[in-house]
C-alpha positions as CSV (number, residue, x, y, z in Angstrom):
1,M,46.3,96.6,91.6
2,R,44.5,95.6,94.8
3,I,44.4,98.2,97.6
4,A,43.7,96.3,100.8
5,L,43.0,97.1,104.4
6,D,44.8,95.5,107.3
7,P,42.1,95.6,109.9
8,H,44.4,95.2,112.9
9,M,43.2,98.3,114.6
10,F,39.6,97.0,114.7
11,R,40.5,93.6,116.2
12,N,39.0,94.4,119.6
13,D,35.8,96.1,118.4
14,V,34.8,94.2,115.2
15,S,34.2,90.4,115.0
16,V,35.7,88.3,112.3
17,L,32.4,88.0,110.5
18,E,31.8,91.8,110.6
19,L,35.1,92.6,108.8
20,P,33.8,92.4,105.2
21,R,31.0,94.9,106.0
22,L,33.5,97.2,107.8
23,A,35.8,97.2,104.8
24,A,33.0,98.0,102.4
25,E,31.9,100.9,104.6
26,L,35.4,102.2,104.5
27,G,35.6,102.0,100.8
28,Y,37.8,99.0,100.5
29,E,37.3,96.0,98.1
30,W,40.0,93.9,99.8
31,I,41.1,92.8,103.2
32,E,44.5,91.5,104.3
33,F,43.5,88.9,106.9
34,S,46.0,89.7,109.6
35,P,46.6,88.1,113.1
36,R,43.8,88.5,115.7
37,D,43.2,86.4,118.9
38,D,40.0,84.8,117.7
39,A,41.3,83.8,114.2
40,L,45.0,83.7,113.6
41,P,46.7,84.7,116.8
42,F,50.3,85.7,116.9
43,F,52.6,82.6,117.3
44,H,49.7,80.3,118.2
45,H,47.6,77.7,116.5
46,P,44.7,79.2,114.4
47,R,41.4,79.5,116.3
48,M,39.0,79.4,113.4
49,D,37.0,76.2,112.8
50,D,35.5,75.2,109.4
51,A,32.1,76.5,110.3
52,T,33.5,80.0,110.9
53,V,35.4,79.8,107.6
54,R,32.2,79.0,105.8
55,E,30.4,81.9,107.5
56,L,33.1,84.3,106.6
57,R,33.0,83.3,103.0
58,R,29.2,84.0,103.0
59,E,29.8,87.4,104.4
60,L,32.5,88.2,101.9
61,D,30.2,87.1,99.1
62,A,27.3,89.2,100.5
63,T,29.4,92.4,100.6
64,G,31.5,91.9,97.5
65,V,34.7,92.3,99.5
66,G,37.6,89.8,98.9
67,I,40.5,88.7,101.0
68,S,43.6,89.6,99.1
69,S,46.0,87.7,101.4
70,V,46.2,85.9,104.7
71,L,49.0,87.0,107.1
72,P,50.1,84.5,109.8
73,L,53.1,85.0,112.0
74,Y,54.8,82.0,113.5
75,R,58.3,81.1,114.8
76,W,59.1,78.9,111.9
77,S,62.7,80.1,111.9
78,G,63.1,80.3,115.6
79,P,66.3,78.6,117.1
80,D,64.2,76.5,119.4
81,E,63.3,73.3,117.6
82,D,60.1,72.5,119.5
83,E,58.8,76.0,118.7
84,R,59.8,75.5,115.1
85,Q,57.9,72.2,114.8
86,A,54.9,73.8,116.4
87,A,55.0,76.7,114.0
88,V,55.0,74.3,111.0
89,R,51.9,72.6,112.4
90,Y,50.3,76.1,112.8
91,W,51.3,76.9,109.2
92,K,49.6,73.8,107.9
93,R,46.3,74.7,109.5
94,A,46.6,78.3,108.3
95,I,47.2,77.1,104.7
96,R,44.1,75.0,104.9
97,I,42.1,78.0,106.1
98,T,43.5,80.1,103.3
99,R,42.5,77.5,100.7
100,D,39.0,77.0,102.2
101,L,38.5,80.8,102.1
102,G,39.2,80.7,98.4
103,V,42.4,82.8,98.8
104,D,45.5,82.2,96.8
105,T,48.1,84.4,98.6
106,M,49.7,84.4,102.0
107,V,52.3,86.9,103.4
108,S,54.6,86.6,106.3
109,E,57.9,87.4,107.9
110,F,61.2,85.5,107.9
111,N,61.2,85.4,111.7
112,G,64.2,84.0,113.6
113,R,66.8,85.9,115.6
114,P,69.3,88.5,114.4
115,D,71.8,87.3,117.0
116,Q,71.5,83.7,115.8
117,V,71.5,84.2,112.0
118,S,73.1,80.9,111.0
119,R,70.9,78.8,113.3
120,S,67.8,80.7,112.3
121,E,68.4,80.4,108.6
122,G,69.0,76.7,109.0
123,Q,65.6,76.4,110.8
124,F,64.0,78.5,108.1
125,W,65.2,76.1,105.4
126,R,64.1,73.1,107.4
127,S,60.6,74.6,107.7
128,M,60.5,75.5,104.0
129,E,61.5,71.9,103.0
130,E,58.2,70.7,104.6
131,L,56.0,73.6,103.7
132,L,57.0,74.7,100.2
133,P,55.6,71.5,98.6
134,I,52.3,72.3,100.3
135,F,52.2,75.9,99.0
136,E,53.0,74.6,95.5
137,S,50.5,71.7,95.6
138,E,47.7,74.0,96.9
139,G,48.5,76.7,94.4
140,I,49.1,79.3,97.1
141,Q,51.6,82.2,96.6
142,L,53.8,83.3,99.5
143,A,55.2,86.8,99.8
144,L,58.0,87.2,102.4
145,E,59.2,90.4,104.1
146,P,62.4,91.1,106.1
147,H,61.1,92.4,109.5
148,P,63.1,94.3,112.2
149,D,64.4,91.7,114.6
150,D,64.3,88.9,112.0
151,F,67.4,86.9,111.1
152,V,67.4,88.9,107.9
153,E,66.6,92.6,108.1
154,D,68.3,94.1,105.0
155,G,66.2,94.5,101.9
156,Y,68.8,93.3,99.4
157,A,69.7,90.3,101.5
158,A,66.0,89.4,101.8
159,V,65.5,89.5,98.0
160,D,68.5,87.3,97.6
161,L,67.0,84.8,100.1
162,V,63.7,84.8,98.3
163,R,65.5,84.2,95.0
164,G,67.4,81.4,96.6
165,I,64.1,79.6,97.4
166,N,63.8,79.2,93.7
167,S,60.1,78.7,93.5
168,P,57.5,80.5,91.4
169,N,55.2,80.5,94.4
170,V,57.5,82.6,96.6
171,S,58.0,86.4,96.2
172,F,59.1,89.5,98.0
173,L,57.1,92.0,100.1
174,Y,58.4,95.6,100.6
175,C,57.1,97.1,103.9
176,A,57.4,100.9,103.8
177,P,57.4,101.4,107.6
178,H,60.5,99.2,107.8
179,T,62.3,101.3,105.2
180,F,65.0,102.5,107.5
181,H,65.7,99.1,109.0
182,M,66.0,97.6,105.4
183,G,68.6,100.1,104.3
184,N,66.6,103.2,103.3
185,D,66.8,102.5,99.6
186,A,63.2,101.9,98.3
187,R,64.1,102.5,94.7
188,G,67.2,100.3,94.7
189,I,65.5,97.4,96.6
190,M,62.4,97.4,94.4
191,S,64.5,97.5,91.3
192,Y,66.6,94.7,92.6
193,A,63.6,92.6,93.4
194,G,62.1,93.2,89.9
195,D,59.3,90.7,89.2
196,L,59.7,89.2,92.7
197,L,58.0,92.3,94.1
198,T,54.4,91.3,94.4
199,H,53.2,93.0,97.6
200,V,53.8,96.3,99.5
201,H,52.7,97.5,103.0
202,V,52.0,101.2,103.3
203,A,52.4,103.2,106.5
204,D,54.8,105.9,107.6
205,T,57.6,105.8,110.2
206,F,60.4,108.0,111.6
207,D,64.0,107.6,110.5
208,H,65.8,106.0,113.5
209,T,69.1,106.3,111.6
210,A,68.9,110.1,111.2
211,S,72.0,112.0,112.3
212,S,70.1,115.3,112.7
213,G,68.5,114.3,116.1
214,K,67.0,111.5,118.2
215,R,63.7,110.5,116.8
216,Y,63.0,108.4,120.0
217,I,64.9,107.4,123.0
218,V,65.1,103.8,124.3
219,N,66.7,102.8,127.6
220,P,69.1,101.4,128.3
221,P,71.1,103.3,125.6
222,D,72.6,100.1,124.2
223,S,69.2,98.4,123.8
224,T,68.9,96.2,120.7
225,A,65.2,96.9,120.4
226,R,64.1,97.6,116.8
227,V,61.8,100.6,117.2
228,H,59.6,101.8,114.3
229,Q,56.1,103.1,113.8
230,H,53.1,102.4,111.5
231,L,51.7,105.9,111.0
232,D,49.5,107.7,108.5
233,I,51.3,108.8,105.4
234,G,52.9,112.2,106.1
235,Q,53.3,111.7,109.8
236,G,56.8,110.2,109.5
237,E,59.8,110.5,107.2
238,V,59.4,107.9,104.5
239,D,60.0,109.5,101.1
240,W,56.6,108.8,99.5
241,D,57.5,110.3,96.1
242,E,60.4,107.9,95.9
243,F,58.2,105.0,97.1
244,F,55.4,105.5,94.6
245,D,57.8,106.4,91.8
246,S,59.6,103.2,92.4
247,L,56.4,101.2,92.2
248,K,55.6,102.8,88.9
249,Q,59.1,102.2,87.5
250,N,58.8,98.6,88.6
251,D,55.4,98.2,86.8
252,F,54.0,97.1,90.1
253,D,50.6,95.5,89.8
254,G,50.3,93.5,93.0
255,T,48.6,94.1,96.4
256,M,49.1,97.3,98.3
257,T,48.0,97.0,102.0
258,M,47.3,99.9,104.2
259,C,48.7,98.9,107.6
260,V,48.5,101.7,110.1
261,F,48.6,100.5,113.7
262,A,49.1,103.8,115.6
263,W,45.7,105.4,115.8
264,E,43.1,102.9,117.2
265,E,41.1,105.8,118.6
266,R,40.6,107.1,115.0
267,A,40.9,103.9,113.1
268,R,38.1,104.6,110.7
269,E,39.4,108.1,109.8
270,S,42.9,106.7,109.4
271,S,41.8,103.9,107.1
272,V,39.8,106.2,104.8
273,F,42.7,108.7,104.7
274,M,45.2,106.0,103.8
275,R,43.1,104.6,101.0
276,N,42.5,108.0,99.5
277,K,46.1,109.2,99.9
278,A,47.6,106.1,98.3
279,A,45.1,106.4,95.4
280,E,46.1,110.1,95.0
281,Y,49.8,109.2,94.9
282,M,49.1,106.5,92.3
283,R,47.0,108.9,90.1
284,N,49.8,111.5,90.1
285,R,52.6,109.2,89.0
């Protein structure tokens, strides 16, 4: 199993080329290369040129740190066709960067709009028709997660959609901080995914569905905002015994990424805590 760091909290303080050394200092052997403005910005074309990619590879080799996965986020299922076409172009460049970094795995979200499910799914399949042959020819694996505010948010429905893609290159990602948006059934969803489960994201969150009190308040009261958190383990309400037991029962041997976003003022402490806490849970299973 690979335990990786999502370095999102360091994006404003640590350059792309400094990320491998940072990860090594924090005790990580792997990085999930997530969006940042000077490399893979959210919803925009990648900013890295080939020279930067080569320099990053040298830094990775020098520190012994690897990139477990590359995580781009684009509107490839968006209902707007111009945006969808642009997203496909961005994907193609991101795939090339991934290949040139020597990485064989990418992860992303379904995207789209929950209020335009049919249109968004149609756009998703249109993008996949163009991109899936590239993933397969380049030998790159793609793990997809249902994200709050995507056209698919339910965990079981997301597994069905991944299965429907019918490609050995496409698998399922379970994101713990989205547990309560996915249906609050980690054990059932992981079991249902089976061998399709290749990647998990680890962070805590509050249960927005809880009947015992309001975990947060959003105005206006009828807002459709999908609120959740990415906290340290133990600061929210995810059932971590269930989560890690489910991984064990599923014989999980993929990538586990620590993806806390809440504590930039204590990013180093949080990253070390998460690595150690996840390792402790795994040892005790």
